[in-house]
C-alpha positions in Angstrom: 108.0 90.7 93.0 107.4 89.7 89.4 105.5 86.6 90.5 103.5 88.6 93.0 102.4 91.1 90.3 101.6 88.2 88.0 99.3 86.7 90.6 97.5 90.0 91.2 97.1 90.4 87.4 95.7 86.8 87.3 93.2 87.7 89.9 92.1 90.8 88.1 91.5 88.9 84.9 89.7 86.2 86.9 87.5 88.8 88.5 86.4 90.1 85.1 85.4 86.6 83.9 83.8 85.9 87.3 81.7 89.0 87.1 80.7 88.5 83.5 80.0 84.7 83.6 78.8 84.3 87.2 81.5 81.8 88.1 84.2 82.0 90.8 86.9 81.9 88.2 88.5 78.7 89.2 88.5 77.4 85.6 90.9 80.3 84.8 93.1 80.0 87.9 93.5 76.2 87.8 95.5 75.7 84.6 97.9 78.6 85.6 98.5 77.2 89.1 99.0 73.7 87.8 101.8 74.8 85.6 103.3 76.9 88.5 103.3 74.1 91.0 104.6 71.7 88.3 107.5 74.0 87.7 108.2 74.1 91.4 108.6 70.3 91.4 105.6 69.6 93.6 104.5 66.0 93.4 101.4 65.1 91.3 100.1 63.2 94.4 99.2 66.5 96.0 99.5 69.0 93.2 95.8 69.0 92.1 94.7 69.0 95.8 96.8 72.1 96.5 95.7 73.9 93.3 92.0 73.3 94.0 92.2 74.2 97.7 94.2 77.4 97.0 91.8 78.3 94.2 88.8 78.1 96.5 90.4 80.6 98.9 91.4 82.9 96.0 88.0 83.1 94.4 86.2 84.3 97.6 87.0 87.9 96.6 85.7 87.4 93.0 82.3 86.0 93.9 81.8 88.5 96.7 82.6 91.6 94.7 80.6 90.3 91.7 77.6 89.6 93.9 77.6 93.1 95.4 77.7 94.6 91.8 74.8 92.3 90.7 72.8 93.1 93.8 73.0 96.8 93.1 71.1 96.4 89.9 68.7 93.7 91.2 70.2 90.8 89.3 70.3 88.3 92.1 67.3 86.0 92.6 67.6 86.1 96.4 64.8 83.6 97.0 66.9 80.9 95.5 70.1 81.6 97.5 69.1 80.1 101.0 67.8 76.8 99.6 70.6 76.4 97.1 73.2 77.6 99.5 72.2 75.3 102.3 72.3 72.2 100.2 75.6 73.3 98.6 77.3 74.0 102.0 76.2 70.6 103.4 77.4 68.6 100.4 80.6 70.6 99.9 82.0 69.1 103.1 81.6 65.7 101.5 83.1 66.9 98.3 86.3 68.2 100.0 86.7 64.9 101.9 86.3 62.9 98.8 88.9 65.0 97.1 91.4 64.4 99.9 91.0 60.7 99.3 91.1 60.7 95.5 94.2 60.5 93.3 95.1 63.7 91.3 94.2 62.0 88.0 90.6 61.5 89.2 90.3 65.2 90.1 91.7 66.2 86.7 89.2 64.0 84.7 86.3 65.1 86.8 87.1 68.7 86.2 87.3 68.2 82.4 84.0 66.2 82.4 82.0 68.9 84.2 83.4 71.7 82.1 82.3 69.9 78.9 78.9 68.9 80.3 78.1 72.5 81.5 79.2 73.9 78.1 76.8 71.5 76.3 73.9 72.4 78.6 74.4 76.1 77.8 74.1 75.5 74.1 70.6 74.2 74.6 68.0 76.9 74.0 66.6 78.0 77.4 62.8 78.0 78.1 60.9 81.3 77.5 61.1 83.7 80.4 58.1 84.1 82.6 56.8 87.2 84.3 57.0 85.6 87.7 60.0 83.4 88.5 58.8 80.0 89.9 60.3 78.9 93.1 61.1 75.2 92.5 62.3 74.3 96.0 63.3 70.7 95.3 65.1 71.7 92.1 67.0 74.4 93.9 68.0 71.9 96.6 69.1 69.5 93.9 71.2 72.2 92.2 72.8 73.1 95.5 73.6 69.5 96.3 75.2 68.9 92.9 77.1 72.2 93.0 78.2 71.7 96.6 79.8 68.2 96.2 81.3 68.9 92.8 82.6 72.4 93.6 84.5 71.2 96.6 85.7 68.1 94.8 87.2 70.0 91.9 88.0 73.3 93.6 85.4 75.7 92.0 82.7 78.0 93.3 80.1 76.0 91.4 79.1 78.5 88.8 80.0 76.2 85.9 77.3 73.9 87.3 74.8 76.4 88.8 74.5 78.8 85.9 73.3 76.2 83.3 71.0 74.5 85.8 69.5 77.8 87.1 68.6 78.7 83.5 67.5 75.3 82.2 66.1 73.5 85.2 65.0 76.1 87.8 63.5 78.7 85.4 65.8 81.5 86.6 66.1 84.2 83.9 69.4 84.3 82.1 70.1 87.8 83.2 69.8 86.8 86.9 71.6 83.4 86.7 75.1 84.8 87.0 74.4 87.0 90.0 72.5 84.2 91.8 75.3 81.8 91.1 78.0 84.2 92.6 75.9 84.7 95.7 75.8 81.0 96.4 79.4 80.8 95.4 80.4 82.8 98.4 79.2 80.0 100.6 80.6 77.1 98.6 84.1 78.7 98.2 84.3 79.5 101.9 83.3 76.0 103.1 85.2 74.3 100.4 88.4 76.1 101.2 87.9 75.2 104.9 87.5 71.6 104.0 90.7 71.5 102.0 92.6 73.1 104.9 91.2 70.6 107.4 91.5 67.5 105.2 95.0 68.3 104.1 96.5 69.4 107.4 98.5 66.2 108.1 99.2 65.1 104.6 102.9 64.6 103.6 104.4 66.3 100.6 102.9 69.7 101.1 105.2 72.8 100.6 106.3 74.9 103.5 103.8 77.6 104.5 100.7 75.8 103.3 97.6 75.5 105.4 96.5 71.9 104.6 95.9 71.9 100.9 95.8 75.7 100.7 98.8 78.0 99.8 97.9 81.4 101.2 101.0 83.1 99.6 99.5 82.3 96.2 95.8 82.7 97.1 95.8 86.1 98.7 97.4 88.1 95.9 95.0 86.5 93.5 92.1 87.4 95.8 93.2 91.0 95.9 93.2 91.2 92.2 89.7 89.8 91.9 88.2 92.5 94.0 88.9 95.0 91.3 88.0 92.8 88.3 84.7 91.5 89.6 82.7 94.7 89.3 84.1 95.4 85.9 82.9 92.0 84.7 79.4 92.4 86.1 79.0 95.7 84.2 80.1 93.9 81.0 77.5 91.2 81.6 74.7 93.8 81.7 75.8 95.4 78.4 75.9 92.2 76.3 72.9 90.1 75.2 71.7 86.9 76.7 72.6 84.8 73.7 76.1 86.2 73.6 76.5 85.4 77.3 75.5 81.8 76.9 77.7 81.2 73.8 80.8 83.0 75.4 80.4 80.9 78.5 80.1 77.6 76.6 83.1 78.4 74.4 85.1 79.4 77.5 84.3 76.2 79.3 85.3 74.0 76.3 88.7 75.8 75.9 89.5 75.5 79.6 88.5 71.9 79.7 90.8 71.1 76.8 93.6 73.0 78.4 93.4 71.0 81.7 92.9 67.7 79.8 96.1 68.1 77.8 98.1 69.6 80.7 
């Protein structure tokens, strides 16, 4: 019971960060689950795969509840979602397959690299906002492709990649980047989780009760907690300034990257 309540609490905290930062929250869940599975004695050969697959299922609730909250206050740039989402879904299938073929150490270093790169991008001053948001179709497809393959590879919804690129490359206003990211994240997390289930189905060394590289007994309590935390985080996002948002997100990514690197 204690572990169950702990997972729900983890989901609640993850939901707050997801709603505030426009991410799925995988960067919060990942370090916790890595320690949990390590304590259970699960081999490193499959530990990272199980953590990333389980996390993708868990964050579906966070990105869904956050997107609904952002949509209510018109902070989702819906024109960008179909293009970015289509590219992300297509490439996420490749990402999950590559993850199944990669050693756990590769997944770990890739996760750390993208956390650091995204943090550095956010510290760059964004371009001045325009009255009309330009629809850069090729750029949005590019963002979706990058987010899709990387999100499935390292078990995230893609927000740590999409938010900086939406702001700096696609011209999406800072206040709309988080909501747009979570909307696309619904697609990437769904397809990514499915990929981890399929690609891990016949792999040896998985614990009992797992679906491929997904552990539903861990994922579902976290998912339940995120449903309550997500709306709270999105309200927090609306109350704090744009500069605060970028700096908090950058600091958050650096801390999590260091945590995983030294784990």
